[in-house]
N, C-alpha and C positions, 0 to 999 in steps of 0.2 A: 367429810368436808361439807360444810353447810352450803345449801343451795340459796342463791340470791334470786328472789323473784322480783322482776322489774315492776314498777308501779304501772297500772294500766293507763293508757293514754286517755285524754279527755278531748271534748270538742265543744264548740259554742256556735251559736247562730242566732238569726233573728230576721227582722224585716226593716227595710228602709222605705218609708211611705211618705207620699206627698200630701200635705195638708192644704189642698187647693182652695178651700173656703175660709181658711184662717181660724177655725174654731178650736183647734188643738185637740180634736177628737177624731178617731178613725171612723169615718162614716161609710167606708166601703166604696166600691166602684159604682157609678162613674164619678161620684162626688170627690172621693179621694182614691188614690191608687199607689201601687208600688213604684219605685224608681230604680230602673235598671242602670247598669254600667257605673255604679258608685263603688269605689275602692274602699274596703274596710280593713284597717291595719290593727293587728294585735301586738302590743308592746309588753315587755317584761315589767312587772311591778305595778303598783297603784298609779293612777293617773297623776301626772302627765305621762308616766311610763318611760321606759328606757329603749333598748334595742327592739326593732321589729322582728318578731319571731314567727309571724304568720300573717297572711293576707288573703283576701277573697274579693271577688267582684260580684256585685248583686246581679241576679238574672233579671229578665224583663219585668217581672212583677215584684222586684225588690228583695227577694230572698237571698240570704248568704249563709254559708257554713264554713267554719275554719276547723280543720281536723288535726290530729296528731300532736296535740299539746300535752306536755307533761303536767302533772298536778302543780298548781301554783296560783299566784295572783297576777292578773293581766289588766292592761288598759286597752279598751276597745275604742277605736276612733274612726269614724267615717271621714273620708277626704272629699272636700267640696269640689265638684267637677266644674264649677263656674262661679264667677263673682255674683253675689246676690242670693246664693243658696246657702242657707244656714241649717244646722242640725240642732235638735233639742232632744236630749242633752248633747253637748258637743263631744262628750266622751263618757265612758262608763267603766268603773272598776269592777272586775268579776273575779271571784275566787273559785277555782276548779279543784275537785278531788279526783282521784283516779277513777276512770270509767264514767265520769259525769258527761252529760250533754245538756248544757244550759241553752235552751231553745227560745229564750225570750229577751235577748239583748237587742232591743229594738231602738230605732232612731226615727224621729219625725223630721220631715223636711218642711221648712216654711219658705215659700218662694215669694219674694217681693213684699213681705210683711216683716217688720222688725220683731224678733222674738221677745 
């Protein structure tokens, strides 16, 4: 009987950071910094995506990781915690192979400045 080996799971992560001076470049603290308590949803398929299959909340310095994803294509979308907070880009399409850890799915937050 043939043995079926399941595909290794994958994960993705990144940073959500505040562009406090509006120059659209990460300048580091204290000029720019991470944004905690932002929900990041992972949806099936390319953006705009389908069903939510994973979610994470950023920690105090803006880091998030979503684990246990099967290989495939996903739409990663941060959720604005308040009016006037926009993300650039608003979403990203990511393709994962088995065992991948895509660690650069980052989003810039622009507060009070039109993107």
